[in-house]
N, C-alpha and C positions, 0 to 999 in steps of 0.2 A: 080864678080869682082875678078882675077886672076892675082898675082902679084904688087898688090897693097900694099905699103909700109907706115908703121903707119904715118911716117912723111906728107905724102900726107895729111891725115884727119887734123893734126895739122896745115898745113901750111892755109888749107883752112878756120879752127876755127881763125888762126890769122888774116885771109883778112878780117873776117866779122864777130866779136867777138858779141855775146849777150850778151853785157852788160847791 
């Protein structure tokens, strides 16, 4: 995973939160 910003991971988590 080269050039993957941390914001991307945050966005994914926000899309489907495991709450």
